[in-house]
C-alpha positions as CSV (number, residue, x, y, z in Angstrom):
1,M,96.2,100.4,108.0
2,S,99.2,101.1,110.2
3,Y,102.5,102.9,110.6
4,I,105.7,101.1,109.5
5,T,109.1,102.4,110.5
6,A,111.4,102.4,107.4
7,N,114.4,104.5,106.4
8,G,114.2,106.4,109.7
9,L,110.6,107.5,109.1
10,Q,107.1,106.6,110.5
11,I,105.4,105.8,107.2
12,W,101.6,105.5,106.9
13,V,100.8,102.3,105.0
14,E,97.5,100.8,103.8
15,R,97.2,97.2,102.5
16,K,94.4,95.3,100.8
17,G,93.9,92.3,98.6
18,E,95.5,88.9,97.9
19,G,97.9,87.6,95.4
20,E,101.3,88.7,94.2
21,P,102.8,91.6,96.1
22,L,102.3,95.0,94.6
23,L,103.7,98.3,95.8
24,F,101.8,101.3,94.5
25,I,103.6,104.7,94.6
26,S,101.4,107.7,94.2
27,G,101.9,111.2,92.7
28,S,102.6,114.7,93.9
29,G,100.7,115.8,96.9
30,S,98.9,112.4,97.4
31,D,97.3,111.7,100.7
32,L,95.6,108.3,101.3
33,R,92.9,110.0,103.3
34,N,91.5,111.4,100.0
35,K,89.0,109.0,98.7
36,P,88.6,107.1,96.4
37,G,92.3,106.2,96.6
38,P,94.5,103.6,95.0
39,L,93.3,100.8,97.2
40,D,89.7,101.5,96.0
41,G,90.6,100.6,92.4
42,P,90.8,97.3,90.5
43,L,94.4,96.5,91.3
44,A,93.5,95.7,95.0
45,R,91.1,93.0,93.7
46,Q,94.0,91.2,91.9
47,F,97.1,91.7,94.1
48,D,98.3,91.9,97.7
49,M,98.6,95.7,97.3
50,V,100.3,98.2,99.5
51,A,100.0,102.0,99.2
52,Y,101.6,104.6,101.4
53,D,101.9,108.3,102.1
54,Q,105.3,109.5,101.0
55,R,107.6,111.6,103.2
56,G,106.3,115.0,103.9
57,L,102.7,114.1,103.0
58,G,99.5,112.7,104.6
59,Q,100.1,110.9,107.8
60,T,103.7,110.0,107.2
61,D,106.5,111.9,109.0
62,K,107.4,115.3,107.6
63,P,111.1,115.8,108.4
64,D,113.1,118.9,107.6
65,G,114.5,119.0,104.1
66,P,115.9,119.0,101.6
67,Y,114.5,115.7,100.2
68,S,116.1,113.9,97.3
69,M,114.8,111.4,94.8
70,A,117.2,108.9,96.4
71,D,115.4,109.5,99.8
72,Y,112.1,108.7,98.3
73,A,113.5,105.5,96.6
74,D,115.1,104.5,99.9
75,D,111.8,105.0,101.7
76,A,110.2,102.6,99.2
77,G,113.1,100.1,99.5
78,G,112.8,100.2,103.3
79,L,109.1,99.4,103.1
80,L,109.9,96.4,101.0
81,D,112.3,95.2,103.7
82,E,109.8,95.8,106.5
83,L,107.0,94.1,104.6
84,D,109.4,91.1,104.2
85,W,109.0,91.3,100.4
86,A,112.2,90.1,98.8
87,T,110.6,91.2,95.5
88,A,107.4,92.9,94.4
89,N,105.7,94.3,91.4
90,V,105.8,98.1,91.4
91,V,103.4,100.6,89.9
92,G,104.4,104.3,90.0
93,V,102.1,107.1,88.9
94,S,103.3,110.6,87.9
95,F,105.8,111.6,90.7
96,G,105.4,108.0,91.9
97,G,106.7,106.9,88.6
98,M,109.8,109.0,89.1
99,V,110.3,107.4,92.5
100,A,109.8,104.0,90.9
101,Q,112.5,104.7,88.3
102,E,114.9,105.6,91.0
103,L,113.9,102.5,93.0
104,A,114.5,100.3,90.0
105,V,118.0,101.6,89.3
106,R,119.0,101.5,93.0
107,Y,117.4,98.2,93.9
108,P,117.1,96.3,90.6
109,D,116.8,92.9,92.2
110,R,113.8,93.8,94.2
111,I,111.4,94.4,91.4
112,R,109.5,91.7,89.6
113,K,107.7,93.9,87.1
114,L,107.6,97.6,86.8
115,V,104.7,99.9,85.5
116,L,105.4,103.6,85.0
117,C,102.4,105.7,84.4
118,C,102.3,109.3,83.1
119,T,105.8,110.1,84.3
120,S,109.2,111.3,83.0
121,P,112.8,110.4,83.3
122,G,114.2,114.0,83.5
123,G,117.5,115.0,81.9
124,E,117.9,114.5,78.1
125,G,114.8,112.3,78.2
126,G,112.5,115.2,79.1
127,A,111.0,116.4,82.4
128,S,107.4,116.7,83.4
129,Y,105.7,120.1,83.7
130,P,107.6,122.2,86.3
131,L,105.0,122.2,89.1
132,H,107.5,123.9,91.5
133,T,107.0,127.1,89.4
134,L,103.4,127.3,90.6
135,S,104.3,127.5,94.3
136,G,102.7,130.5,96.0
137,M,100.1,130.9,93.3
138,D,96.4,131.5,94.3
139,P,94.9,128.0,94.5
140,E,92.0,128.7,92.1
141,A,94.4,130.4,89.6
142,E,96.7,127.4,89.8
143,A,93.7,125.0,89.2
144,R,92.6,127.0,86.2
145,Q,96.0,126.9,84.7
146,M,96.6,123.2,85.3
147,I,93.2,121.9,84.0
148,P,94.1,122.4,80.3
149,I,97.7,121.2,80.9
150,S,96.6,118.1,82.6
151,D,94.4,117.3,79.6
152,T,95.1,119.4,76.5
153,R,91.5,118.8,75.2
154,H,90.2,121.0,78.1
155,D,91.1,124.3,76.6
156,A,89.2,127.6,76.8
157,A,86.8,126.5,74.1
158,W,86.0,123.2,75.9
159,Q,85.6,125.1,79.2
160,A,83.1,127.5,77.6
161,A,81.1,124.6,76.1
162,N,81.2,122.5,79.2
163,P,80.7,124.9,82.2
164,D,79.4,122.3,84.6
165,A,82.2,119.8,83.9
166,F,84.7,122.5,84.3
167,A,83.2,123.7,87.6
168,A,83.4,120.2,88.9
169,M,87.1,119.9,87.9
170,L,87.8,123.2,89.7
171,A,86.0,122.0,92.8
172,F,87.9,118.7,92.8
173,R,91.2,120.4,92.6
174,L,90.3,123.0,95.3
175,N,89.0,120.4,97.8
176,S,92.0,120.0,100.1
177,P,90.8,119.4,103.6
178,W,94.3,118.7,104.9
179,A,96.0,121.8,103.5
180,D,96.3,123.6,106.9
181,E,97.8,120.7,108.8
182,P,101.2,121.5,110.4
183,R,104.2,121.1,108.1
184,R,101.9,119.8,105.2
185,A,102.7,122.8,103.0
186,M,106.4,122.4,103.8
187,G,106.4,118.7,102.9
188,A,104.6,119.3,99.6
189,E,107.0,122.1,98.7
190,L,110.0,119.8,99.5
191,Q,108.5,117.1,97.3
192,L,108.2,119.5,94.3
193,L,111.8,120.6,94.8
194,A,113.0,117.0,94.7
195,R,110.8,116.4,91.6
196,R,112.5,119.4,90.0
197,D,115.9,117.7,90.3
198,H,114.8,114.3,89.1
199,D,117.1,112.9,86.4
200,V,117.5,109.2,85.9
201,W,118.0,109.2,82.2
202,D,121.6,108.0,82.1
203,R,120.8,105.1,84.4
204,L,117.6,103.8,82.8
205,P,119.4,101.2,80.7
206,S,120.4,99.4,83.9
207,I,116.7,98.5,84.7
208,T,116.4,94.8,84.4
209,A,112.7,94.3,85.4
210,P,110.1,93.8,82.6
211,T,108.6,97.3,82.2
212,L,105.4,98.7,80.9
213,I,105.2,102.5,80.1
214,C,101.7,103.9,80.1
215,G,100.7,107.4,79.1
216,G,97.7,109.6,78.1
217,R,97.5,110.9,74.5
218,Y,96.4,114.3,75.7
219,D,98.7,114.7,78.7
220,G,100.4,118.1,78.9
221,I,102.3,117.2,82.1
222,A,104.1,114.0,81.2
223,L,104.1,114.4,77.4
224,P,103.3,111.6,75.0
225,E,106.7,112.0,73.3
226,T,108.4,111.6,76.6
227,Q,106.7,108.2,77.1
228,T,108.1,107.1,73.8
229,R,111.6,108.2,74.8
230,L,111.3,106.5,78.2
231,A,110.2,103.2,76.6
232,G,113.0,103.4,74.2
233,R,115.6,103.9,76.9
234,I,114.6,100.9,79.2
235,P,115.6,97.6,77.7
236,D,112.7,95.7,76.1
237,A,110.1,98.1,77.7
238,Q,106.5,98.0,76.3
239,L,104.6,101.2,75.6
240,R,100.8,101.7,75.8
241,M,99.0,105.0,75.2
242,F,95.5,105.6,76.4
243,D,92.6,107.9,75.7
244,G,93.0,110.5,78.3
245,G,95.3,113.1,79.8
246,H,97.3,112.9,83.0
247,M,94.3,111.2,84.6
248,F,94.1,108.5,81.9
249,L,93.9,105.8,84.5
250,I,90.3,106.9,85.4
251,Q,89.5,108.3,81.9
252,D,90.1,105.1,79.8
253,R,88.6,101.9,81.1
254,A,91.2,99.9,79.2
255,A,94.1,101.2,81.3
256,F,93.8,99.1,84.4
257,P,93.0,95.8,82.6
258,A,96.1,96.4,80.4
259,I,98.3,96.9,83.5
260,T,96.8,93.8,85.2
261,D,97.4,91.7,82.1
262,F,101.0,92.8,82.0
263,L,101.6,92.1,85.7
264,Q,100.0,88.7,85.6
265,A,101.5,87.5,82.3
266,P,104.0,84.7,82.7
């Protein structure tokens, strides 16, 4: 665990495991201090894996905005330079998948294999749910709105039939010990505004890395039909859908083995 200076920022980086290099790019609002995190999962047992707090979040610098998707991609590209990784596998989840798409079109020669999870290309390919429209909403009201969107099975009828599970989901979403840190709210808001403007649709055919698209069948944030369009836009991309919503990676035990098999295949 350490800071790495890249693209003019002090970026908080954590590293674990052995094997081929793997850069993991997390989603909206992610903070590596929240546990379990990406390095606690199965990928870190198979790869030399690096995860990091993106600009404006966690322990990374929170410069004044605006932020752009190109900024986030250049942060990731700068990390590859500082890690002395000429090439690496890249896994991007949700917003991290948007950054990974931008990284892949800006730095095509740096990516060995690309995995895009529960994400969207923007533009004519379709955008993910507009999280920026929830800014300023009461946290509990926001959580109650997002639970049935994150997994469309968790509607009002399900909530009434599963009160304990629903309460646990609410508690998980409301547990934000770092929310009051200086500039944290600003950084999170700037990330959502960059996310709002994400559009890589016209440039996706330029991606040259072998690509796997992964989605959840009940995801109301990054829609299943958007995953199909995304896979059809990237040359020779593979598509796998899993039994879950936006959190399918922890809902379907087949997800991580499928990703590992893809990354380790010749």
